[in-house]
C-alpha positions as CSV (number, residue, x, y, z in Angstrom):
1,X,87.6,-97.6,-143.4
2,X,84.6,-98.7,-141.2
3,X,84.6,-102.2,-140.0
4,X,81.5,-103.8,-141.9
5,X,81.0,-107.6,-142.2
6,X,79.7,-108.7,-145.4
7,X,76.4,-110.2,-146.0
8,X,75.3,-109.0,-142.4
9,X,72.3,-111.3,-140.9
10,X,70.3,-110.0,-138.1
11,X,70.5,-113.4,-136.5
12,X,74.1,-112.5,-135.8
13,X,72.7,-110.3,-132.9
14,X,69.9,-112.2,-131.3
15,X,71.9,-112.9,-128.2
16,X,74.7,-110.9,-126.4
17,X,77.4,-113.7,-127.0
18,X,76.4,-113.2,-130.8
19,X,76.7,-109.4,-130.6
20,X,80.1,-109.7,-128.8
21,X,81.3,-112.0,-131.3
22,X,80.0,-110.0,-134.1
23,X,81.8,-106.8,-132.6
24,X,85.1,-108.9,-132.3
25,X,85.0,-110.0,-135.9
26,X,84.5,-106.5,-137.2
27,X,87.7,-105.5,-135.3
28,X,89.9,-108.2,-136.6
29,X,88.9,-107.0,-140.0
30,X,90.9,-103.7,-139.6
31,X,94.1,-105.6,-138.5
32,X,96.0,-106.1,-141.5
33,X,98.8,-108.7,-141.8
34,X,99.8,-110.0,-145.4
35,X,98.2,-108.9,-148.7
36,X,99.0,-109.8,-152.1
37,X,99.8,-106.2,-154.0
38,X,100.8,-105.0,-157.7
39,X,104.0,-102.8,-158.1
40,X,102.8,-99.7,-160.1
41,X,106.0,-97.6,-159.3
42,X,109.5,-98.3,-158.1
43,X,111.8,-95.7,-156.6
44,X,115.4,-97.3,-156.2
45,X,117.9,-95.8,-153.9
46,X,121.0,-93.8,-154.4
47,X,124.4,-95.1,-155.4
48,X,125.9,-98.0,-157.3
49,X,124.4,-100.7,-156.6
50,X,121.4,-98.8,-155.6
51,X,120.4,-98.5,-151.9
52,X,117.3,-100.1,-150.7
53,X,114.2,-98.0,-152.4
54,X,110.7,-97.8,-152.0
55,X,107.6,-98.8,-154.3
56,X,104.0,-97.8,-154.6
57,X,101.5,-100.6,-154.6
58,X,98.1,-101.4,-155.2
59,X,96.5,-104.0,-152.8
60,X,94.8,-106.6,-155.2
61,X,92.2,-108.1,-152.6
62,X,89.3,-106.0,-153.0
63,X,87.1,-105.0,-150.0
64,X,83.4,-106.1,-149.5
65,X,81.1,-103.9,-148.0
66,X,78.1,-104.7,-145.8
67,X,75.8,-105.1,-149.1
68,X,78.5,-107.3,-150.8
69,X,79.6,-104.6,-153.2
70,X,83.3,-105.0,-154.1
71,X,85.5,-101.6,-154.0
72,X,89.2,-101.4,-154.4
73,X,91.7,-100.2,-152.0
74,X,93.7,-97.0,-152.8
75,X,97.4,-97.4,-153.6
76,X,99.9,-97.3,-151.1
77,X,102.8,-94.9,-151.7
78,X,106.5,-95.3,-150.8
79,X,106.5,-98.7,-149.1
80,X,109.7,-100.2,-148.4
81,X,110.9,-103.3,-150.1
82,X,113.1,-105.9,-148.8
83,X,116.5,-107.2,-150.0
84,X,118.7,-110.2,-149.3
85,X,121.4,-108.6,-147.2
86,X,123.8,-109.2,-144.4
87,X,125.9,-106.6,-143.5
88,X,127.9,-105.2,-146.6
89,X,127.0,-108.1,-148.5
90,X,124.1,-108.0,-150.5
91,X,122.1,-109.9,-153.4
92,X,120.6,-106.7,-155.4
93,X,117.4,-107.6,-157.2
94,X,114.9,-105.2,-156.8
95,X,110.7,-105.3,-157.8
96,X,109.8,-104.2,-161.0
97,X,106.8,-102.4,-162.0
98,X,103.8,-105.1,-162.9
99,X,105.2,-107.6,-160.4
100,X,102.4,-108.9,-157.9
101,X,104.0,-109.8,-154.5
102,X,103.4,-110.4,-150.9
103,X,103.6,-107.4,-148.3
104,X,103.3,-107.7,-144.9
105,X,101.9,-104.9,-142.6
106,X,103.6,-104.0,-139.4
107,X,101.7,-103.8,-136.1
108,X,102.9,-100.1,-135.5
109,X,103.7,-97.2,-137.3
110,X,107.3,-97.6,-138.9
111,X,107.8,-94.0,-140.3
112,X,110.0,-93.0,-137.7
113,X,112.1,-96.1,-137.5
114,X,112.6,-95.6,-141.3
115,X,113.5,-92.3,-140.9
116,X,116.1,-92.6,-138.2
117,X,117.1,-95.8,-139.8
118,X,117.0,-97.4,-136.4
119,X,115.7,-97.4,-132.9
120,X,112.9,-94.9,-132.7
121,X,109.2,-94.7,-131.1
122,X,106.0,-95.2,-133.3
123,X,105.2,-92.6,-135.6
124,X,101.7,-92.2,-134.5
125,X,99.2,-94.3,-132.7
126,X,98.0,-96.2,-135.6
127,X,98.5,-100.1,-135.6
128,X,98.2,-103.0,-138.1
129,X,97.5,-100.3,-140.6
130,X,98.2,-100.6,-144.6
131,X,100.3,-97.5,-144.6
132,X,102.9,-99.5,-142.7
133,X,103.2,-102.2,-145.3
134,X,106.8,-103.6,-146.5
135,X,107.0,-105.5,-149.9
136,X,108.6,-108.6,-149.1
137,X,109.0,-110.4,-152.5
138,X,107.4,-111.2,-156.0
139,X,105.2,-114.2,-156.4
140,X,103.9,-113.3,-159.8
141,X,106.5,-111.9,-162.5
142,X,105.1,-109.3,-165.0
143,X,107.5,-110.6,-167.6
144,X,108.8,-113.9,-168.8
145,X,112.2,-114.7,-166.9
146,X,115.2,-114.3,-169.6
147,X,118.0,-113.8,-166.9
148,X,118.4,-115.8,-164.0
149,X,120.6,-117.7,-161.4
150,X,119.2,-121.5,-161.2
151,X,120.5,-124.0,-158.6
152,X,119.4,-127.3,-158.2
153,X,120.8,-131.0,-157.8
154,X,122.4,-130.6,-161.4
155,X,124.1,-127.7,-160.6
156,X,124.2,-124.1,-160.7
157,X,123.4,-122.0,-163.8
158,X,124.0,-118.1,-164.4
159,X,122.2,-117.0,-167.8
160,X,121.7,-113.7,-169.1
161,X,121.2,-112.2,-172.6
162,X,123.1,-109.2,-171.4
163,X,126.9,-108.9,-170.1
164,X,128.0,-110.9,-166.9
165,X,130.3,-109.1,-165.0
166,X,132.3,-111.0,-162.3
167,X,134.7,-108.8,-160.2
168,X,137.0,-109.2,-157.3
169,X,140.2,-108.9,-155.7
170,X,140.8,-112.3,-156.9
171,X,138.4,-114.5,-158.6
172,X,138.4,-118.2,-157.9
173,X,135.7,-120.1,-159.7
174,X,135.8,-124.1,-158.8
175,X,133.8,-126.5,-160.0
176,X,133.7,-130.0,-161.4
177,X,133.2,-128.5,-164.9
178,X,132.5,-124.9,-165.8
179,X,130.8,-124.2,-169.1
180,X,131.4,-120.6,-170.4
181,X,128.9,-120.1,-173.2
182,X,129.8,-116.8,-174.8
183,X,132.3,-114.4,-175.3
184,X,134.8,-113.5,-172.4
185,X,136.5,-110.7,-171.6
186,X,139.6,-110.2,-169.4
187,X,140.0,-106.5,-168.6
188,X,142.2,-106.3,-165.3
189,X,144.9,-108.3,-163.8
190,X,146.8,-111.7,-165.1
191,X,145.0,-115.0,-165.8
192,X,147.2,-117.9,-164.2
193,X,146.3,-121.4,-165.3
194,X,147.8,-124.5,-163.3
195,X,146.3,-127.1,-165.8
196,X,146.2,-127.9,-169.3
197,X,144.4,-125.6,-171.6
198,X,142.7,-127.1,-174.9
199,X,141.6,-124.7,-177.3
200,X,140.9,-125.1,-181.4
201,X,142.7,-121.7,-182.1
202,X,144.8,-119.2,-180.7
203,X,144.7,-115.5,-181.6
204,X,147.5,-113.2,-180.1
205,X,147.1,-109.6,-180.7
206,X,151.0,-108.9,-179.7
207,X,153.1,-112.2,-179.1
208,X,153.0,-115.5,-177.1
209,X,155.6,-116.2,-174.8
210,X,157.1,-119.5,-174.2
211,X,160.0,-120.6,-172.1
212,X,162.5,-120.3,-174.8
213,X,161.3,-116.9,-175.9
214,X,158.7,-115.4,-177.8
215,X,156.8,-116.6,-180.9
216,X,157.7,-113.6,-183.0
217,X,161.4,-114.0,-182.4
218,X,161.8,-117.7,-182.8
219,X,164.0,-119.0,-185.5
220,X,165.3,-122.4,-186.2
221,X,168.9,-123.6,-185.9
222,X,171.1,-125.4,-188.7
223,X,168.9,-124.4,-191.4
224,X,170.6,-124.5,-195.0
225,X,169.6,-121.2,-196.7
226,X,167.3,-121.8,-199.8
227,X,163.7,-121.5,-201.1
228,X,162.3,-124.5,-198.9
229,X,160.5,-124.4,-195.8
230,X,161.9,-125.3,-192.4
231,X,160.4,-128.1,-190.4
232,X,157.6,-127.3,-187.5
233,X,158.6,-125.9,-184.2
234,X,160.3,-128.3,-181.8
235,X,161.1,-126.1,-178.8
C-alpha cells in the first residue's frame, strides 16, 4: 500500500521543513498499531477444550486515498486470537463470527514465532504490517448476550439457557447465599452436607437411609393388629 496523505495541499511542500514533515507523516501511515476488525471466520484449535485457534478478520476502518476516495482493506486470514490463560488454567471463550473487536499489529513478522510456539527470528523483514495482527477481544457482540458470568458489588451470577457443568476432584462452593435456579444433576461422587437441608418434597428412587435403618425396612413397635393405621414415624 502506498503512503498517500488524503486531501494533499501543495502548500505542504513549500519549504524543506514542510516537505520533511510531509514525508514523515506519510511514512507513519504505513505503521499499523491497533485497529477494529470484524470476525468473518473462526478456526478453533484441536482438542477438548479447543486449543487457541485463528480468525479471519475484515478491518473496519477504510483507507482514504489522495483524492479522498474510500476503499476497504482486504481480509486478513489466520490471525491469532487471545485467550485469558495462565499455565494450564484458562477461560475458554473464543470469538464468534460477526463480532467486532480490537486487533493489535505486532512490530515484526510473527509467523516464525507462531510456527515454533516459542523463540524464533522474524519471518521476514516486514514491520508494523497488518498481516501480523492479533485479535485481542470483542468490543461489539454480533448477538444479544444470553449466557454470561456477571460480577459486581451485588455478587456473582452464572447464567445460561443451556447446561452448566461444574467438575472437579472436589467441588467446594462457598457463599453467603447460593441460589440454584434449574434442575441439578449429580452424576459422580457423594454429596456431603454439614448443615440442615430444607426441601418441600423428597423423591427417592431406591431407599432413604436414616440412623436407625432404611425407610423401606422401617416398622413400628408395639402395634396391635387390626385395620387402623399406626402413628407417624418417631425414630
